[in-house]
Backbone as CSV, one residue per row, in Angstrom:
resi,resn,N_x,N_y,N_z,CA_x,CA_y,CA_z,C_x,C_y,C_z
1,MET,-35.603,-54.437,-29.106,-34.132,-54.482,-28.719,-33.264,-53.967,-29.959
2,SER,-33.097,-53.874,-30.550,-32.555,-53.524,-31.730,-32.511,-51.431,-31.025
3,ASP,-33.735,-51.246,-31.164,-33.595,-49.429,-30.867,-33.200,-49.073,-29.518
4,ILE,-33.374,-50.041,-28.311,-32.332,-49.918,-27.049,-30.862,-49.982,-27.368
5,LYS,-30.625,-50.661,-28.094,-29.016,-50.819,-28.763,-28.564,-49.289,-29.902
6,SER,-29.738,-49.051,-30.213,-29.146,-47.624,-31.171,-29.714,-46.628,-30.276
7,MET,-30.146,-46.374,-29.387,-30.416,-44.730,-28.814,-29.019,-45.113,-27.786
8,ILE,-28.374,-46.099,-26.919,-27.484,-46.200,-26.288,-26.197,-45.771,-27.181
9,ARG,-26.263,-46.596,-28.279,-25.243,-46.074,-29.118,-24.986,-44.740,-29.211
10,ALA,-26.187,-44.048,-29.415,-25.973,-42.736,-29.974,-26.076,-41.712,-28.680
11,SER,-25.818,-42.333,-27.906,-26.079,-41.585,-26.548,-23.984,-41.318,-26.105
12,LYS,-23.644,-42.175,-27.269,-22.282,-42.127,-26.860,-21.319,-41.019,-27.230
13,LYS,-22.637,-39.828,-28.385,-21.998,-38.933,-29.060,-22.395,-38.173,-28.066
14,ALA,-22.541,-37.911,-27.154,-22.868,-37.215,-25.656,-22.064,-37.106,-24.653
15,LYS,-21.281,-38.266,-24.676,-20.187,-38.208,-23.830,-19.758,-37.322,-23.032
16,SER,-18.973,-36.518,-23.717,-18.565,-34.948,-23.439,-19.273,-34.062,-22.297
17,ASP,-20.568,-34.197,-22.165,-21.218,-33.998,-22.114,-21.628,-34.067,-20.467
18,LEU,-21.420,-35.494,-20.025,-21.582,-36.081,-18.987,-20.745,-35.675,-17.845
19,VAL,-21.793,-35.722,-16.352,-21.276,-35.339,-15.107,-21.184,-36.186,-13.983
20,ALA,-20.368,-36.503,-13.220,-20.061,-37.582,-12.907,-21.910,-37.592,-11.995
21,THR,-22.577,-38.781,-11.317,-23.022,-38.549,-9.928,-23.044,-39.964,-9.261
22,THR,-23.423,-40.155,-8.294,-23.624,-41.162,-7.503,-25.112,-41.412,-6.910
23,VAL,-25.308,-42.978,-6.843,-26.621,-43.295,-7.067,-26.531,-44.917,-5.974
24,ARG,-27.335,-45.728,-4.897,-27.124,-46.249,-4.278,-28.695,-47.002,-4.920
25,ILE,-28.655,-48.492,-5.946,-29.781,-48.843,-5.921,-29.440,-49.919,-5.192
26,PRO,-30.826,-50.755,-5.377,-31.044,-52.404,-4.630,-29.970,-53.340,-5.722
27,LYS,-29.923,-54.781,-5.309,-28.522,-55.103,-5.564,-29.268,-55.580,-6.359
28,GLU,-30.641,-56.547,-6.775,-31.347,-57.380,-7.595,-31.424,-55.907,-9.182
29,LEU,-31.707,-55.047,-8.738,-31.567,-53.617,-10.123,-30.371,-53.661,-10.776
30,GLN,-28.943,-53.598,-9.689,-27.894,-54.059,-10.278,-27.582,-55.239,-11.096
31,LEU,-27.769,-56.210,-10.921,-27.922,-57.610,-11.491,-28.537,-57.485,-12.523
32,VAL,-30.086,-56.594,-12.755,-30.624,-56.916,-13.890,-29.842,-55.752,-14.754
33,ILE,-29.681,-54.640,-14.454,-28.558,-53.693,-15.303,-27.136,-54.655,-15.869
34,GLU,-26.739,-54.797,-15.107,-25.762,-55.723,-15.431,-25.561,-57.025,-16.585
35,ASP,-26.863,-58.016,-16.474,-27.250,-58.912,-17.421,-27.746,-57.934,-18.782
36,LEU,-28.410,-57.053,-18.388,-29.081,-55.845,-19.892,-27.714,-55.790,-20.767
37,ALA,-26.572,-54.965,-19.707,-25.691,-54.615,-20.352,-24.692,-55.204,-20.754
38,GLU,-24.776,-56.769,-20.416,-23.695,-58.024,-21.279,-24.550,-58.319,-22.103
39,TYR,-26.120,-58.422,-22.272,-26.459,-58.823,-23.676,-27.074,-57.287,-24.715
40,LEU,-26.360,-56.657,-24.627,-26.566,-55.807,-25.593,-24.869,-55.300,-25.670
41,SER,-24.198,-56.047,-25.018,-22.738,-55.654,-25.451,-22.810,-54.186,-25.523
42,VAL,-22.858,-53.499,-24.377,-22.749,-52.033,-23.774,-22.066,-52.165,-22.720
43,SER,-21.702,-50.966,-22.265,-21.311,-50.717,-20.759,-22.931,-50.666,-19.552
44,LYS,-22.130,-51.013,-18.679,-23.451,-50.556,-17.491,-23.520,-49.269,-17.119
45,GLN,-22.578,-48.451,-17.508,-23.393,-46.664,-17.619,-24.125,-46.334,-18.122
46,GLU,-23.776,-47.247,-19.727,-24.236,-46.777,-20.864,-26.387,-47.514,-20.582
47,VAL,-26.388,-48.420,-20.255,-27.413,-48.510,-20.159,-28.237,-48.373,-18.504
48,MET,-27.402,-47.701,-18.252,-27.863,-46.911,-16.606,-28.361,-45.146,-17.345
49,LEU,-27.642,-44.613,-17.729,-27.593,-43.679,-18.734,-29.027,-43.575,-19.871
50,LYS,-28.977,-44.459,-20.239,-30.516,-44.263,-20.926,-31.700,-45.129,-20.266
51,LEU,-31.438,-46.047,-19.226,-32.377,-46.100,-18.098,-33.191,-45.133,-17.948
52,ILE,-32.047,-44.383,-17.188,-32.604,-42.650,-16.567,-33.115,-41.829,-17.491
53,GLU,-32.612,-41.558,-18.689,-33.136,-40.573,-20.038,-34.621,-40.816,-19.779
54,GLU,-34.857,-42.152,-20.397,-36.191,-42.694,-20.618,-37.530,-42.075,-19.088
55,GLY,-36.918,-42.672,-18.121,-38.038,-42.078,-17.331,-37.544,-40.620,-17.155
56,VAL,-36.795,-39.673,-17.032,-36.649,-38.553,-17.370,-38.188,-37.990,-17.971
57,ARG,-37.457,-38.228,-19.562,-39.373,-38.302,-20.621,-40.135,-38.905,-20.438
58,VAL,-40.602,-39.534,-19.796,-41.796,-39.861,-18.715,-42.603,-39.160,-18.364
59,ALA,-41.352,-39.042,-16.595,-42.197,-37.858,-15.938,-42.074,-36.968,-16.496
60,GLU,-41.275,-36.080,-17.703,-41.749,-35.442,-17.913,-43.233,-35.040,-19.002
61,GLU,-43.422,-35.725,-19.298,-44.672,-36.250,-20.102,-45.889,-35.757,-19.079
62,ALA,-45.535,-36.929,-17.853,-46.335,-36.595,-16.446,-46.750,-35.891,-16.820
63,ILE,-45.400,-34.886,-16.423,-45.705,-33.749,-15.020,-46.402,-32.139,-16.210
64,THR,-46.238,-32.577,-17.454,-47.086,-31.697,-18.281,-48.368,-31.768,-19.323
65,GLU,-48.485,-32.982,-18.875,-49.624,-33.349,-18.955,-50.639,-32.175,-18.450
66,GLY,-51.662,-31.563,-19.820,-52.678,-30.699,-18.762,-51.896,-29.716,-18.824
67,GLU,-51.047,-28.555,-18.830,-50.047,-27.773,-18.729,-50.878,-26.877,-19.870
68,ILE,-51.993,-26.680,-21.232,-52.695,-26.138,-21.905,-53.900,-25.578,-21.641
69,THR,-54.422,-26.340,-21.175,-55.728,-26.314,-19.956,-55.228,-25.623,-19.088
70,ASP,-54.655,-25.521,-17.752,-54.777,-24.340,-17.326,-54.816,-22.953,-17.452
71,GLU,-56.332,-22.797,-17.103,-56.434,-21.250,-17.679,-56.966,-20.273,-16.590
72,THR,-56.113,-20.673,-15.755,-56.192,-19.740,-14.023,-55.924,-18.079,-15.030
73,PRO,-56.347,-17.652,-14.282,-55.668,-15.924,-15.081,-54.715,-15.800,-14.188
74,THR,-53.813,-14.837,-14.895,-52.453,-14.666,-14.251,-51.759,-13.487,-15.566
75,ASP,-51.164,-12.786,-14.272,-50.339,-11.463,-14.992,-49.123,-11.981,-15.048
76,PHE,-48.963,-13.165,-14.462,-46.815,-13.360,-14.238,-46.780,-14.884,-14.849
77,TYR,-46.057,-14.916,-15.951,-45.703,-16.418,-16.450,-44.156,-16.779,-15.969
78,VAL,-43.914,-18.348,-15.715,-42.406,-18.579,-15.999,-42.046,-19.394,-17.256
79,LEU,-41.257,-19.480,-18.169,-41.333,-19.882,-19.280,-39.925,-21.145,-19.292
80,ASN,-40.137,-21.494,-19.405,-38.739,-22.820,-19.884,-38.113,-22.584,-20.935
81,THR,-37.315,-22.237,-20.992,-36.258,-22.204,-22.392,-35.981,-23.311,-22.758
82,ASN,-35.746,-24.433,-21.963,-35.896,-25.753,-22.841,-34.362,-26.042,-23.509
83,LYS,-33.207,-25.583,-22.882,-32.569,-25.907,-22.900,-31.504,-27.168,-23.049
84,LYS,-32.157,-28.120,-23.148,-31.712,-29.565,-23.348,-32.231,-29.684,-24.413
85,HIS,-33.302,-29.457,-24.704,-33.822,-29.899,-26.328,-33.577,-28.904,-27.195
86,ASP,-32.954,-28.040,-27.143,-32.199,-27.301,-27.916,-30.989,-25.931,-27.917
87,LEU,-30.165,-26.318,-27.305,-28.910,-25.039,-26.920,-29.218,-23.537,-27.432
88,ASN,-29.172,-23.170,-29.142,-30.038,-22.795,-30.120,-30.765,-21.732,-29.807
89,ASP,-31.781,-22.759,-29.867,-33.353,-21.791,-28.853,-33.550,-21.402,-27.377
90,HIS,-32.586,-21.740,-26.535,-31.972,-20.817,-25.235,-31.285,-19.738,-25.676
91,ARG,-30.413,-20.161,-26.355,-29.519,-19.174,-27.009,-30.163,-17.396,-27.576
92,GLU,-31.046,-18.299,-28.387,-31.952,-16.622,-29.112,-32.567,-16.167,-28.029
93,MET,-33.818,-16.710,-27.304,-34.481,-16.158,-26.613,-33.904,-14.800,-25.572
94,LEU,-32.569,-15.810,-25.297,-31.318,-14.509,-24.175,-31.537,-13.204,-24.990
95,SER,-30.356,-13.676,-26.259,-30.416,-12.852,-27.389,-31.106,-11.768,-28.072
96,GLU,-32.098,-12.043,-27.960,-33.333,-11.627,-29.123,-34.224,-11.036,-28.173
97,GLY,-34.396,-11.299,-26.290,-35.279,-11.196,-25.780,-36.858,-11.334,-26.430
98,VAL,-36.548,-12.526,-26.453,-38.034,-12.992,-26.704,-38.692,-14.612,-25.635
99,ALA,-39.894,-14.317,-26.104,-40.451,-15.829,-25.313,-40.979,-16.542,-26.378
100,ALA,-40.780,-18.048,-26.651,-40.836,-18.799,-27.345,-41.061,-20.159,-27.253
101,ALA,-42.066,-20.927,-27.983,-42.820,-22.227,-27.723,-42.266,-23.188,-28.764
102,PHE,-42.059,-23.993,-28.949,-41.923,-25.067,-30.217,-42.697,-26.194,-30.148
103,TYR,-43.651,-26.265,-31.587,-44.430,-27.535,-31.789,-45.030,-27.760,-30.884
104,ASP,-46.633,-28.418,-31.767,-47.981,-28.866,-30.734,-47.915,-29.861,-30.180
105,PRO,-48.217,-29.872,-28.816,-49.475,-28.504,-28.344,-48.327,-27.490,-28.093
106,TRP,-47.868,-27.520,-27.379,-46.325,-26.198,-26.282,-46.433,-24.971,-26.984
107,LYS,-46.190,-25.155,-28.522,-46.587,-23.597,-29.004,-47.595,-22.555,-28.266
108,PHE,-48.610,-23.477,-28.286,-49.933,-22.569,-27.790,-49.393,-22.019,-26.746
109,ASN,-48.483,-22.279,-25.599,-48.232,-21.388,-24.487,-48.359,-20.109,-25.126
110,ILE,-47.345,-19.725,-25.682,-47.418,-18.214,-26.241,-48.313,-17.611,-26.416
111,ASN,-49.324,-17.875,-27.227,-50.406,-17.282,-27.291,-51.727,-16.919,-26.301
112,LYS,-51.087,-17.420,-24.403,-51.780,-16.850,-23.273,-51.401,-14.979,-22.783
113,ILE,-50.111,-15.608,-23.440,-49.803,-14.241,-23.245,-50.043,-12.453,-23.131
114,LYS,-50.582,-11.982,-22.676,-51.250,-10.971,-23.089,-50.451,-9.825,-22.917
115,LYS,-50.504,-8.810,-23.282,-50.352,-7.458,-23.217,-49.395,-7.005,-21.812
116,ASN,-48.086,-7.034,-21.118,-47.751,-6.131,-20.333,-47.527,-7.277,-19.194
117,ASP,-47.921,-8.673,-19.418,-47.735,-10.016,-18.291,-46.418,-9.686,-18.267
118,THR,-45.989,-10.480,-17.469,-44.547,-10.900,-17.170,-44.106,-12.106,-17.652
119,VAL,-43.299,-12.279,-17.689,-42.482,-13.284,-18.418,-41.373,-13.468,-17.793
120,PHE,-40.774,-14.905,-16.706,-39.634,-15.050,-16.464,-39.556,-16.107,-17.301
121,LEU,-38.195,-15.996,-17.761,-37.571,-17.299,-18.764,-36.135,-17.523,-17.664
122,TYR,-36.693,-19.416,-17.493,-36.000,-20.584,-16.496,-35.333,-20.943,-17.344
123,GLU,-34.184,-21.244,-16.569,-33.123,-21.835,-17.832,-32.679,-22.990,-16.653
124,ASN,-32.796,-24.769,-17.138,-32.858,-25.676,-16.430,-31.700,-26.238,-15.471
125,GLY,-31.519,-26.089,-14.009,-30.355,-26.272,-12.944,-29.338,-24.911,-12.915
126,VAL,-30.526,-23.620,-13.535,-29.399,-22.238,-13.074,-30.731,-21.483,-12.720
127,GLY,-32.131,-21.398,-13.201,-32.676,-20.565,-12.353,-33.151,-20.026,-13.558
128,ILE,-34.062,-18.400,-12.806,-34.798,-17.688,-13.607,-33.487,-16.785,-14.136
129,VAL,-33.101,-16.600,-15.343,-31.905,-16.112,-15.792,-32.505,-14.429,-16.926
130,ALA,-33.815,-14.323,-16.224,-33.982,-13.008,-17.813,-35.567,-12.703,-17.396
131,TYR,-36.251,-11.566,-17.819,-37.396,-11.802,-17.825,-38.004,-10.411,-18.597
132,GLY,-39.343,-10.152,-18.224,-39.901,-9.414,-19.734,-41.315,-9.363,-19.510
133,LYS,-41.645,-8.096,-20.137,-43.113,-7.971,-20.492,-43.627,-8.625,-22.072
134,GLY,-44.236,-9.340,-22.002,-45.234,-9.439,-22.846,-45.601,-8.509,-23.828
135,SER,-45.510,-8.766,-25.305,-45.947,-8.282,-26.064,-47.584,-7.534,-26.767
136,GLY,-48.189,-9.140,-26.238,-49.343,-9.452,-26.518,-49.525,-9.632,-27.692
137,GLU,-48.732,-9.502,-28.707,-48.941,-9.843,-29.932,-47.613,-10.952,-30.374
138,THR,-49.156,-12.639,-30.249,-47.920,-14.029,-31.103,-47.564,-13.791,-32.389
139,LEU,-46.076,-13.732,-32.370,-45.679,-14.024,-33.858,-45.078,-15.482,-34.103
140,LYS,-45.414,-16.007,-35.127,-44.712,-17.718,-35.976,-44.064,-17.188,-36.616
141,LYS,-43.220,-18.067,-36.604,-42.399,-18.484,-37.778,-41.626,-20.377,-37.760
142,ASP,-40.777,-20.304,-38.659,-40.587,-21.688,-38.947,-39.330,-22.203,-37.978
143,HIS,-39.492,-23.343,-37.836,-38.158,-24.394,-37.021,-38.218,-25.314,-38.311
144,TYR,-36.145,-25.404,-37.712,-35.692,-26.484,-38.860,-36.874,-26.653,-39.944
145,GLY,-36.939,-26.024,-40.282,-38.116,-26.840,-41.770,-39.735,-26.516,-42.086
146,ASP,-39.457,-26.425,-40.349,-41.421,-27.020,-39.955,-42.082,-26.116,-39.968
147,LYS,-43.146,-25.327,-40.489,-43.937,-24.069,-40.370,-44.558,-23.712,-39.363
148,ASP,-44.396,-22.576,-38.935,-44.961,-22.262,-37.863,-45.166,-22.960,-36.555
149,ALA,-43.881,-23.856,-36.881,-43.514,-24.904,-35.755,-42.912,-23.896,-34.586
150,CYS,-42.508,-22.280,-34.156,-41.886,-21.638,-33.442,-43.133,-20.414,-33.042
151,HIS,-44.242,-20.348,-31.913,-44.848,-18.893,-31.762,-43.741,-18.071,-30.123
152,TYR,-44.399,-17.202,-30.399,-43.050,-16.726,-29.772,-43.716,-14.566,-30.324
153,GLN,-42.941,-14.208,-28.818,-43.291,-13.016,-28.743,-42.323,-11.872,-27.827
154,ASN,-41.794,-11.031,-28.918,-40.743,-9.778,-28.219,-41.261,-9.795,-27.091
155,LEU,-40.397,-9.516,-26.024,-40.378,-9.373,-24.662,-39.917,-7.723,-24.792
156,VAL,-41.058,-6.909,-24.206,-40.923,-5.370,-24.143,-40.034,-5.294,-22.529
157,ASP,-38.901,-4.222,-22.081,-37.898,-4.451,-21.737,-37.634,-5.184,-20.895
158,PHE,-36.938,-5.749,-22.006,-36.306,-7.455,-21.557,-34.728,-6.729,-20.395
159,VAL,-34.927,-8.193,-19.653,-33.639,-7.660,-18.548,-33.193,-9.294,-18.254
160,VAL,-31.675,-9.040,-18.862,-31.162,-10.691,-18.671,-30.671,-10.449,-16.928
161,LEU,-30.667,-11.109,-16.142,-30.113,-11.247,-14.876,-28.622,-11.218,-14.572
162,GLU,-27.850,-10.475,-14.362,-26.826,-10.465,-13.621,-26.071,-11.971,-12.754
163,THR,-27.485,-12.076,-11.950,-27.123,-12.881,-10.599,-28.567,-13.760,-11.219
164,PRO,-28.219,-15.162,-11.897,-30.047,-16.054,-12.072,-30.743,-16.188,-10.684
165,LEU,-31.904,-16.193,-10.280,-32.560,-17.157,-9.047,-32.838,-17.794,-9.330
166,PRO,-31.907,-18.790,-8.093,-32.289,-20.396,-8.285,-33.485,-21.051,-7.845
167,ALA,-33.846,-22.129,-8.006,-35.455,-23.020,-8.064,-35.122,-22.854,-6.748
168,SER,-34.518,-23.183,-5.658,-34.646,-22.981,-3.775,-35.072,-22.112,-3.629
169,LYS,-34.177,-21.026,-4.077,-34.848,-19.767,-3.956,-36.500,-19.328,-4.289
170,ILE,-36.469,-19.197,-5.244,-38.358,-19.342,-5.520,-38.832,-19.905,-4.847
171,LYS,-38.682,-20.840,-4.457,-39.476,-22.012,-3.362,-39.602,-21.664,-2.356
172,ASN,-38.703,-21.703,-1.919,-38.319,-20.852,-0.556,-39.458,-19.538,-0.499
173,MET,-39.060,-18.962,-1.347,-39.615,-16.905,-1.674,-41.787,-17.110,-1.581
174,LEU,-41.729,-18.300,-2.618,-43.181,-18.539,-3.090,-43.941,-19.122,-1.878
175,ASP,-42.774,-19.908,-1.194,-43.612,-20.952,0.065,-44.371,-21.813,-0.731
176,ARG,-43.955,-22.217,-1.987,-44.842,-23.449,-2.902,-43.526,-24.208,-3.159
177,ASN,-44.187,-25.179,-3.620,-43.756,-25.745,-5.111,-43.978,-25.403,-6.461
178,ILE,-43.126,-25.118,-7.375,-42.544,-24.867,-8.411,-42.904,-25.826,-9.846
179,VAL,-43.272,-25.995,-10.383,-42.987,-27.408,-11.767,-42.566,-26.551,-12.970
180,PHE,-40.808,-26.398,-12.728,-39.717,-25.673,-13.624,-40.091,-26.673,-14.867
181,LEU,-40.062,-27.635,-15.203,-40.075,-28.379,-16.432,-41.483,-28.325,-17.393
182,ARG,-42.610,-27.848,-16.927,-43.167,-27.500,-17.497,-42.658,-26.806,-19.018
183,THR,-43.587,-26.720,-19.906,-42.940,-25.485,-20.704,-43.077,-24.394,-20.386
184,MET,-43.810,-24.313,-19.712,-44.948,-22.799,-19.635,-46.317,-22.795,-18.370
185,SER,-45.857,-22.039,-17.327,-46.893,-21.778,-16.140,-47.062,-20.433,-15.750
186,GLY,-48.381,-20.746,-15.295,-48.977,-19.277,-14.555,-48.337,-19.042,-13.149
187,MET,-48.373,-17.541,-12.549,-47.655,-17.697,-11.559,-48.128,-16.346,-10.961
188,SER,-48.938,-17.043,-10.148,-50.253,-15.765,-9.595,-49.935,-14.755,-8.297
189,ASP,-48.153,-15.188,-8.145,-47.960,-14.830,-6.601,-46.374,-14.083,-7.586
190,GLY,-46.403,-14.260,-8.499,-45.102,-13.918,-9.191,-44.512,-12.314,-8.919
191,GLN,-45.799,-11.293,-8.561,-44.920,-10.508,-7.994,-43.884,-10.092,-6.940
192,LYS,-43.856,-10.994,-6.362,-43.180,-11.551,-5.313,-41.759,-11.337,-5.944
193,ILE,-41.754,-12.592,-6.979,-39.772,-12.652,-7.770,-39.935,-11.348,-8.597
194,LEU,-40.290,-10.572,-9.049,-40.099,-9.418,-9.835,-39.974,-8.501,-8.447
195,ASP,-40.444,-8.227,-7.535,-39.943,-7.686,-6.697,-38.757,-7.739,-6.530
196,GLU,-38.194,-9.331,-5.922,-36.634,-9.450,-6.099,-35.375,-9.173,-6.904
197,ILE,-35.948,-9.316,-7.782,-34.605,-9.509,-8.954,-35.163,-7.764,-9.513
198,ALA,-35.838,-6.934,-9.132,-36.301,-6.121,-9.862,-35.892,-4.586,-9.144
199,VAL,-34.840,-5.301,-8.457,-34.244,-3.876,-7.958,-32.789,-3.288,-7.882
C-alpha cells in the first residue's frame, strides 16, 4: 500500500500538465474510490488518476506484446515518438530527423528498417508529424548513461509536416484500425499515407 501512496504523491508533481475530462462510473466503483482516498488520505482525483495510469500501462503492455516478432515484409513503418515517456527524445527525433527507439526490446525495432523504407513519425494525440526514408544503417548511442540503449537511423529526405495527419484520418484512409501505441508497426498500405502527405 505504501507503493500506491508514493506513486500518488509523485503524480502531484505533474499537476500542471493535467486536463479536465468527464467519465461516468458505476456507483459501487465510486464508493470504492472514495474509501481508498480516505484510507490513503489523498483526494479522489489522485486515486482515479493513478488507477487510470496503471490501467493504461497494462493496456500498452498487452498491445505491444509480440511487436518485435512481427516479420511481415513492408516498405513502410509508423514509429511512435513516445512523447509521453520522454519529451526530449521526441524533440530530438524531429529536430535531427532520426527514427529512434530506446531500451530492450523496443530498440530492436529500428534494426528492421531497410534502406529507403519510409518511416512515419507519430506523435501521441497529434498524428503523423514527420516522415523520411531509412538510411539502412542502425546506429547506437547511450541513453541517460545506459550503454547502447538507443538504436536509431538517420532519415533521408526528412520532412516535418506543417499540418499533422491525425489518427482518425489515417484510419479512414486505410479503412482499418492502426495500433499507434506500439513503438513501431509495419504499414503495408503506407503508400496511401505517403501519397496524401507528399502532395
